[in-house]
C-alpha angles and dihedrals in degrees: 000000000000102000139021124239119175091204087071127046110241117238102274097224094046090047096050090046089063121090112247094246089056091050091053091045094054092046090051090046090056092052091046091052088057093045092236114179109222131167091236119006095191094053091045092051092045090055090047088052093050091054092045088049093051088051093046091047089056100244094172099207092053092047092047091048094051090047093046093047090051091051089050090057109272120125116243088253093055091043089058089049089051092052091045089052091056092050092048090051090050090048093047087052093050092050090055092054097064138239096314096056120114128203108252106218093188092052087049090052092047089053089052095050088054094047113108132185090233090057090049090049093048092056090051125234094266095053097045096040122133109252 
């Protein structure tokens, strides 16, 4: 696996064999090649990587959500952004709860189950973009 392309799922074994910093670098390189302007390319790439990792590690709810969003009309790339946006919202809420807060995986999965392409499109790609 030489390059990353969010339109195509990376080979699971090859993806998981990469070090995390290499995954992030390949995702960042993809966005640089497209001259995508982002507030923070490294944070954006890291969030992409988290979602790709969840897919590769066979977190069923994440896999099903990406597949469903694609069936509803989103590109794979936009579906990854949609899942990443839900993750960011959960993390932001967690930060607001203080030091004793814990990430609730089931709540994250429930948010993903409720996510729709229509909702994503209504919010607009700029408003609901990963950092």
